[in-house]
C-alpha positions in Angstrom: 0.4 0.0 0.0 1.0 3.8 -1.1 0.1 7.2 0.5 -0.4 10.1 -2.3 -0.8 13.7 -2.1 -2.7 15.3 -4.7 -5.0 17.0 -6.5 -7.8 14.8 -8.4 -8.4 15.9 -12.1 -10.3 14.7 -14.4 -8.4 12.6 -17.6 -11.4 11.4 -20.0 -15.2 12.7 -20.3 -17.9 10.8 -22.1 -20.2 12.7 -25.4 -21.8 14.7 -22.3 -19.3 15.7 -20.7 -19.1 13.6 -18.1 -16.1 13.0 -16.1 -15.2 9.2 -17.2 -12.7 9.0 -15.3 -9.8 10.9 -13.3 -5.7 11.0 -12.3 -4.6 12.8 -9.0 -1.8 14.6 -9.8 0.9 15.2 -6.7 3.0 17.9 -5.8 6.2 16.1 -6.7 4.1 16.1 -10.4 3.7 12.3 -10.3 0.5 11.3 -11.8 -1.7 8.4 -10.9 -4.4 6.9 -12.6 -7.0 6.4 -10.4 -8.9 2.7 -11.2 -12.6 3.2 -11.3 -13.6 0.8 -9.3 -15.3 0.9 -5.3 -13.6 3.5 -3.4 -12.4 5.0 -6.9 -15.5 5.6 -8.5 -16.2 7.9 -4.9 -13.7 10.4 -5.6 -14.7 11.6 -8.4 -17.0 13.5 -6.7 -13.7 15.4 -5.6 -12.7 17.2 -8.6 -9.9 19.7 -8.3 -10.2 18.7 -3.8 -6.9 18.6 -2.6 -7.5 14.6 -1.0 -4.9 11.5 0.7 -4.8 8.9 -0.5 -3.9 4.8 0.5 -4.4 2.2 -1.9 -2.0 -0.5 -4.4 -0.1 1.4 -7.2 0.8 -1.1 -10.3 2.3 0.3 -13.3 0.2 -0.3 -16.8 2.1 0.5 -19.5 4.6 2.9 -18.3 2.0 4.2 -16.3 1.1 4.5 -11.9 -2.5 3.3 -11.6 -3.9 3.5 -7.8 -6.7 1.1 -6.4 -7.9 3.7 -3.9 -8.8 1.9 -0.4 -9.9 5.0 1.2 -9.2 8.2 0.7 -9.8 12.2 3.0 -9.9 15.1 1.5 -7.2 17.8 2.8 -8.4 21.3 3.7 -5.6 23.9 2.5 -5.0 25.7 6.0 -5.7 29.7 5.0 -3.5 32.0 5.8 -2.9 33.1 9.5 -1.8 36.5 10.0 0.7 36.8 13.1 
């Protein structure tokens, strides 16, 4: 299992413009395609959100694919004025 943090972005759309596949772009510029099953499907609700994902990663044709075991939203803290 691997834990990653990044932003959920659309990867492909259907003919009606609905998102059918997503990717997580990490802050260190890695890219993980999300398997479209179980918990991975749930992540489609969080496009442009920062998330932390725990899952099984496997290479597929030179691309990292993650099967999501669990995830949580990571809210960025607002700038604090001292």
